[in-house]
N, C-alpha and C positions, 0 to 999 in steps of 0.2 A: 540678536538671534535668541534672546532669552525666551521669547514666546515659543519659538520652535523647539527649544530644549524641553520646555514644559510639555508641549504636545507629544514629543517623542517619549518622555517618561510615562505619559499616560498610555501610549501604545505599548511600551515595554511591559507595563504592569498588566495590561490585558493579555499580552502574549504569555507572560509567566503564569497567569491564572488559567490559561487555556489547557486542555488536555494534551498529553503527549509532548510537552515542551522539552526541547533539548537543544544543544548547541549547533547541531548540524542535522539536516534533513536528507533522507535518502530516497524519498518517493519521487516518482515520475509518472509518465503516462504508462498504461498497462500495455505490454509487460513492463514491470518496474525497472529492470536494468536494460537500458538501451543497447549496451554492448553485447547483450545476449540475443538481441533480435537479429534475424536475417534481414537482408535488404528487401526480400519479398514481403516480410512482415511490415517493414517500414513503409512500403508502398500502400499497405492497407490501413495505415493510420488515417483517422478521419479528422478533418479540419473544418472550420465553419466560415472562415473569412472569405473564401473565394466565391461562395454561393449563398451566404447567410443561412446555411443549413449544413448539417454534417454530410461530408462527402469524402470518399477515399482520395488520397493524394493522386493515385493513378487515374482517377476519373475527372479531376477538376479541369476546367478549360483555361488553364494558366500554368505558368512556371512558378513553383512554390518551394519554399525552404522552411523547415520546422526546426526550431531550437528548443530543446527541453531543458528542464532544470538539471538533469544529468549532464547535458552538454555544457551548461554553464559551470558546473563543478569540475567537470573533466578538463576543460581548457583554462580554468582559473580566471574567467572573466570577472572584472571588478566593477564594471559599469555597463549601463545599457548602451552607451555610445560604443564601447569596445566590442560588445556583442555584434552590433550592426555593421561595424567596420569589417568584420570577418565573414559577412554574408557574400557569397560569390556574386559579382556584378555590381556590388554597391561600394561606394567609397565616400569618405568624409573630408570636409574642408572646414577648418576653424580659422576664421579671419579676425577673431577677437572683437567682433562688432556687436556682440550681445545675443546672438542666436544660439550660442554654443555651437556644436558641430552640425553642419548642414550636409545632407546626404544627396548624392547624385546616383543615378542608375545607368549603367551601360554607357558611361562617358558623358552623360548630360548632367550639367550642374546649373541650376537656375539662378544661383546667387542668393536666393531667399528660400526659407523653409516653407514653401507653399505648394509643392507639387507631389508630395507623398502624403497620403492621409494616414494619420496615426490614430489607433483606437486602443482603449483600455477596457477589456471585458466587453468589447463591441460598442463602446461609447466613444464618439468622435472627440478628439482633443483640440480641434481647431477653434481659435478665437475669431471674432468677426470684425475686428478693427483692421488688422493687416491680412486676415485670412492665413495666418501662419500656423504651422505645427512645430513650435519651438521646443527643443529638448528641455529647455529650462522650465517649461510649463508642466512637465510630467517626469520629473527626475526620480524615477522609481528605483529603489535599491534592488540590486540583482537578487538579493535574498527573498524578495517578495514575488519574484516572477516564477510562475509554474511552466509556462511555455510561451513562445513567440511564433506567430504564423506570418511569414513574409510572402506576399503574393506580388510578383513583379509583372509589370505591364499595365496598360490602361484598365482602370476599374471603375470608370465613371458610370457604367450602366447601373451598377448596384449602389455606388456611393456618391455619385454626382460630382460636382466640380471639386477640384483639388486632388482627386485620385489620378493624377496625371501620369505618374511613373509607377504607381502601385499602391498597395494597402498593407499596413503592418498592424497586426492585432496583438497586443501584449495582454496575456491572460494571467490574472492573479487569483482567480477563484475557481480553479479546476475542481470538479467534483471528486476526482481521484485523490485529491490531496486533503488529508484530515490531520495534519500535524502542525506544529508550531516551532518557532526558533527565535533566538536572540543572537545578535552578532555585533561586534565592534572592532574597529581597527584604527591604528594611529601610526603615522610615519611618513617620511618623504614629503612633508608639507601637506599631508592630507589627513582628515579626520572623517570617519564614517561610523554611523551606528544605525542599526535596523532591527525591526521586530516584526514578527508575523504570528498571528494566532488564527486558528480555524477550527471548526468543529460542527457537530450536529446535535440538535436537541429536538427529538421527535421529527416533525416534518420541516423544521427550520434548519437550514444550512447557512453558515456564515463564514466570512473570511475578513480579517482586518490586518492591515500592514501600515507601518510608519517608518520613516527614514529621515536621517539628518546627515548632511555632508558639508564639509568645508575644504577648500583647496586654496593653498597659497599662490597658485598660478606659476607660470614659467618665469625664469630669471635669465633674460638674454640681453645682450647689447643691441640697441637699435641700429648701431652702425653696421652690424652684421646682417641686418634684415632689410636694409634699404640701400639703393645704389647712389643716392645723392643726399647726404646729411645736410648739405647747405640749404636744401629746400625746406628743411624742418626748422631752421633757426628763426625765421620770422614767426614761427608758431611756438616759441618758447622752449625749444629743445636744444640743449647744449651739452657740454661735457659733464655738467653737474647732475643731469637727469637723463642721461643716455642709456636707459635701461628699462626693462619691463618689471623690475622688482617692485612688489607691493602695489602694482597698478592693474593687475589682472586677477585679483582674488575672487573666489566664487563661493557661494554658500546657498543651500536650499534645504527645504523640508517638505515632506510629502506624506499624505495620509489617504488611505483608501479603505472604505468599508463596503463589502458586498453581502447581500442577504438574499435568500431564496426561501419562500414558503409556498408549498404546493405550486400553483401556476404563477405566482407573483415573484418578481425579482426587483432588486434595487441596487444602485451603486451611488455612493457618496464619496466625492473626491475633493481634496484641497491641496494646492501646491503653492508655496511661496519661495521665491528665489531673489537673491541679491548678488549681482555680478558687477565687477569692475570691468569696463570695456573701453575700447578705443572708438571714438566717434569722428570719422573723417580723418582725424590726425591723432598721433599718440598723445596720451595724457601728460600733463606737466607735473602733477604732484601725486595724488592718491588714486587716480583713475576715475573715469566717469561712472557713477553708480547707477546701475540699471535695476530697479526693483519691479517685480511682477507678482501678481496674485491671480490664481485661477481657481474657481470653485464650480463644481458640477454636481447636480443632483438629478438622477434618472430613476424612472419607475416604469416597469413593464409587466405585461401579463401574457402568458402563452398557454394555449389550450388546444387539445385535440378534439375538434368538433365531431368528426366521424373518422372511420378508419382511413379515409382518403383525403381528409381536409384538416389542415392545422393553421391556426391563426397566431400571430405574434404582434402585439401592439405595444408601443413604448413612447414615452415622452421624456424630454430632458430640458433642464434649465442650465445655461452657461453664463458665468459672470467673469469678466476679465478687466483688470486695471493695471496700469503701469506708470512709472515715473522715472525719468532719465535725467540725472543731474550731470551736466556737461562739465568736464574738467579739461578745457583747452584754453590756450592763450594765443594772442596775436599781437604783432607790433603796432597794429592800428587801434588796439583796444586798451583803454587806460582804467577800466573798471576792475572790480575785484571778483565778481561772479560772472562766469560765462553765460549761465542761464540754465533752463530746464525745459523739457517737454513732458507732457503727460496725456493720458487719455484712457479710454476704456469702452466697453460695450456689453450689452446683455442680449442673449437670444434664447428663444424657445424653439424646440423642434419636436415634431410629431410624426410618427411613422406607423403604418399598419401593413404588415406583410402577410400574404396568404400562400400556403404551400399545398398544392393539389396534385394527387395522382390521378390523372385523367384516364389512363389506361395502364396496363401492365408495363408497357415500354415507353410511356410518355408522362413526364412530370412537368409541372408548371409552377413557377414562382412569380407572384405579382406583388406590387407594392405601391402605396401612395405616400407622399412625403410633403410636409409643409414646414417652412422655417420662417420665423418672425423675429427680426432684429430691431432692437430699440436702444435708445440712450447711447448712440454712437457719437464719440467726440474725440477731438484731438486738439490739444492746446500747446502753444509754444511761447515761451518768454526767454528770448535769447539776446540779451544786450550786446553780446560780442558781435552779432551780425545786424543789430538794430531791427530785430524782428519781434513783434508782438502779434500773435495770431490765435484764432479760434475757428475750428471747423466743426460743423454739426450737420445733421440731416434735418429737413423739415417734414420728412415723412418717415414712417417705419419702412424697413427694407423687407419686402415679402418675396419669398421664393417657393415655388411649388414644383412637384415632379410626380410623374407616374412611370412605372417601369414594369417590364415583364421579361422573364427568361425561361425558355423551354429546353428541356432535356429529353431527346428522342433517341431511342435505341432500336432501330429497325431490325438489326441482326445482332447476334451475340458479341461479335468482335468490333462493331463500329457504333459510335455514339456521335450525335450532332447536338451542339449546344448553341442556341442563338438567343440574343437579347436585344432589347431596345428600351431606351429611356427618353422621355420627353420632359424637358426641364425649362422653366422660364423664371427669370428674375424680373419683377415688375419695375417700371420706371420709378425713380425716387429723386427728390431734390436735395441739393447740398447748399450750405451757406458757408462762405469764407469771410471772416471778419478780420480786417487789419486794424491794429491798435484799438481793440475793443475797450469800451469804457472811457476813452479819452476824447478830447475835442476834435482830434484828427481821425476819428474812427471812420471806416468805410466798409461796405459790404458788397461782395460779389456773389451772385447766385448762379446756379447752373443745375443741370440734372444729368443723371446717368440713364440714357434711354436705349441702351443696347438690349431691348427687351424682346427680341425675337425668340420663338420657341426653338430650343436646341434639340436636334435629333442625334442621339448618341447610340450607334449600333455596335454589336459585337457578334462574332461567329467563330465557332470552333468545330473541328472534326477530330475525333479521337479514335485511333485504330489500334487495337490490341492484337498483335500477331499471336501472342500467348501471354502468360503471366509474367514473362521475363523481358518482353520487347513491346514497347508502346510508342506510338508516334502521335504527336499532336500538331495540327495545323491551326494556327490562331490568328485572328484579326480583331483589333479593338480600336476604338476611338475614345479619347478623353478630352475634357475641356477644363480651362481655368479662367474664370472671369476676373476682371479688374476688381481689386478690393476697394473699400471705402477710402483707405489711405491713398491709394493710387489715384482714385477719382478726385480726391481733394486737391492733389497737385494740378490736375487738369483744369478744375474750376478756378483755382487761384490765378492761373495765367491765361484763362480763356482759351485753352487748348481743346482740340476735338476729343470725343469719347474714345477710349481704348477698345479695340476689338478683342473678342474672346480668343484666348490662346487655344490651339488645337494640337493634338498628337494623333497620328495614325500609325499603328504598329502591326507589322506582319512578322510572324515567327513560325519556324518549323522546329519542333522540339522532339528529341529522341531519347528515351530512357531505356536502358538495357541492364539486366542483371545476369551476366554470363554464368555466374555461380552465386551461391548464397553469401559469398564473402567479397564480391566485387559488384560495383554498380557504376554505370557510366551515364552521365546526363549531358547531352550535347544540343546546342541551339544555334540556329542561324536566324538573324533578325534584320529587318529593314524598317527604319523609323523615319517618319516625316513630321517635323515640328513646324507649325505655321503661326504667324502673328505673335511671336514671342515678345513679351513685354520686357523692355530693358529700361533702366534708370540712368540718367545722366546727372552727375553731381559736380558742381563747380564751387569749391570752397576757397575763396580768396581772402586775404586779410581785410576784414571789414564787410564782406558780402558773401552770401550763400545763395546759390541758384540750384534748384532741383526740378526735374521734370521726367515724365515717363513717355515712352513711345513704343509702338509695335515695331519690332526690329527685324522682321523678315522671316526667312525660312532656313531650316537646317535639315539636311538629309544624311542619314547614317546607315551604314551596312556593317555588320559585325558577326562574330561567332563567340560562343562561350562554351567552355568545356569544364566539367566537374567530374573528378574521378575519386572514388572511395574504395579502399582496399583494406580488408581486415585479415592480415596474415595470421594473427594469433587471437585467441579468445578475448584478450584484454588489450589488444593493440589495434588502433584504427588509424589509417593513414589517408590523408585527403590532399588532393591537388586541384587547384582551380586556375583556369587561364581565361582571359577575355581579350579579344582583339576587335578593334573597330576602326572605321574610317568615316570621318564626318566632313561633309562639304557645306560650306556657308554659301547659300545661293542669293544673298543680297547683292544688289548691283554694286559692282566694284570689288566684291570680295571673292568672286568665283575662283580666281587663280592663286589665292593665298594658301600656302601649305601650312 
């Protein structure tokens, strides 16, 4: 971690040299003190995630939650994961498998972090090998966060595949923030250090943050975590190593620079993490080490062409690499090293958005998008399972999309928002090599040809009885295609292509502010999830079998209530409740409770 410490020291030095540096920062969105805002004022806060442009919370065609820096300080949140765990309707699961915490929404948990799109300053954090949004790839210190915009529900019209359950935009370059800080903490097996510097020099605005964290991980007896310890003995687990101590340590470093000059803007991001994880079975010595690096560079330009037309064009380069050193043992293996897997990918993305005021009561947002993925690879050298493999593409992976969203207000109290996205991933070929470079090498080839054009619609009706009572009727569709890694499993075993996952969400949302100190947010929702991709893993002593399949359909009905009461000027009370009932409609599963 020495390299991370050096890069953190550089960040600290920059923060110290920035104007207005001090140990704690008290700025937030305007008005500065969120506790002094009425709930009507909160409803007038503008966010950009729901429509890629500034819109009032009351007007967006979605259910949204805003977390400000003031909220982070007020509740004492220590990590990004902790913040998101406390968002109504979201929950987290950490299975120690290397993703860190994976989030579900309204009872749906996919098992992998690929169904909520995460953005930092509007830049997607998805890598293109697994199509994951892993928390370990953007472990931002809370001290660097100005605000978080959480938009729940399908967001594929604007963000494409992966925005299955929603979109989360983490903002570190708020124009209202012109201060800096340094912070450090040590204790309870955790070390953290963070720095942030921001300022203005003429027409140039900048923000820079850096963070470093280390965590010793939990220390629990495995015998208290599993029902059958005897099943772990063939995998090298006995009374001498029946613990998670020193097997789940985590460390990461993060750096973000944002700059704006007139209409130009840029973001440079780098994240490195090294986590000890469990892979299929608990580790036997020091933990399986999962190392990841993610680097992103983006550049954009925004201009007001006329009073009624605004353009925003941007491009970004993403680089991702990982290496997983397996620390497992089996009674059928006499070697000393279980093996390792590694891989990575690069991709470029380009987008041009147009915002047009067609009439006084009609606004239109349109966009064109292109993504070009190259150098995608996955390698495995696992002597413990007699596996030597290499998976690559023999084509670049191309994806294009066009989208439009219209906002029509025929009368003062009612607003209609409708959108449509057309998206296509072109066919590409895959190669799977067994025992590459040896006399027994063999190659299996295949292709991913689920290249139909996807039609992704959304529709919303927003009715304002008055400024204190708003009803939103929402419908949205979202998709998630099979990733390169998932398609690699299919080609390896000559299995059919995986169909695209789909979700259809229907929601009725009511927001009421009976008084300036009380707000009620109530939702009824009905979700249909189809073609869900599930993975089957069979890890036996001496053999490993994995494959994916479309697992059928889930239907859920539920309700969500959030109540906020401010009885005193500096006291805010919140209550959140979620109820849902989910039915698995796969053959043979209908009657399972």
